[in-house]
C-alpha positions as CSV (number, residue, x, y, z in Angstrom):
1,M,137.9,135.8,99.0
2,D,137.5,133.8,95.5
3,W,137.6,130.5,97.7
4,I,134.6,131.5,99.9
5,K,132.8,132.7,97.1
6,Q,133.1,129.3,95.2
7,A,132.8,127.3,98.3
8,V,129.0,129.5,98.9
9,H,128.4,128.1,95.0
10,M,129.6,124.7,95.4
11,L,127.1,124.2,98.5
12,I,124.0,126.4,97.0
13,E,124.6,123.8,93.8
14,L,124.7,120.8,96.0
15,T,121.5,121.7,98.2
16,T,119.7,122.3,95.0
17,Y,120.6,118.6,93.7
18,L,119.6,117.5,96.9
19,I,116.3,119.5,96.7
20,V,115.9,118.2,93.3
21,I,116.6,114.3,94.5
22,G,114.0,114.9,97.6
23,A,111.1,115.8,95.0
24,L,111.6,113.3,93.0
25,V,111.6,110.6,95.7
26,S,108.7,111.9,97.4
27,W,106.5,111.0,94.2
28,M,107.8,107.1,94.2
29,P,106.4,104.7,96.7
30,Y,108.2,105.7,99.9
31,R,110.7,103.1,101.1
32,R,112.7,104.3,104.0
33,N,116.2,104.3,103.1
34,K,119.0,105.6,105.3
35,I,120.4,108.1,102.4
36,L,116.7,109.3,101.6
37,H,116.7,110.3,105.5
38,V,119.7,112.2,105.0
39,I,118.7,113.7,102.3
40,E,115.3,115.1,104.0
41,D,117.2,115.8,107.0
42,I,119.3,118.0,104.6
43,T,116.8,119.5,102.7
44,D,114.2,120.1,105.4
45,F,116.2,122.9,106.6
46,I,115.4,124.9,104.0
47,L,112.2,123.7,102.9
48,K,110.1,123.8,106.0
49,P,110.7,127.7,106.6
50,V,109.9,128.1,102.6
51,R,106.3,126.0,103.6
52,H,105.3,127.6,106.0
53,F,104.6,131.0,103.9
54,V,103.9,128.8,100.6
55,K,101.3,126.2,101.0
56,P,100.3,123.6,98.8
57,I,98.3,124.2,95.8
58,G,96.1,121.5,95.6
59,N,98.1,118.2,96.2
60,V,101.4,119.6,94.7
61,D,103.9,121.2,96.9
62,I,105.6,123.7,95.1
63,S,108.2,124.7,98.3
64,P,111.1,123.0,96.5
65,I,110.7,125.1,93.2
66,I,110.2,128.5,95.7
67,A,113.6,127.1,97.2
68,I,115.6,126.4,94.4
69,I,114.4,130.1,93.1
70,I,115.7,131.4,96.3
71,L,119.3,129.5,96.3
72,Q,119.8,130.6,92.8
73,I,118.9,134.6,93.9
74,V,121.6,134.1,96.7
75,D,124.1,132.4,94.5
76,K,123.7,135.6,91.8
77,I,124.3,137.7,95.1
78,V,127.2,136.1,96.5
79,E,128.8,135.8,92.8
80,R,128.4,139.4,92.6
81,L,130.2,140.5,95.8
């Protein structure tokens, strides 16, 4: 059972890093890159539902912050199982 917790933790950690990278890259002049496209595909799976409930404040999309908070809560719940 511990290896499942470790796998979930590593997946959540990787996803968190990808969300941060995607958010940082979104502030740069947009360049179409295959790696960035893969990061966008992976993170959109999580960010789209969050964006449905959390609208941007001004021109700032706070859905990555909310998604990371949700991921960290899930990580802590899984850790305590």
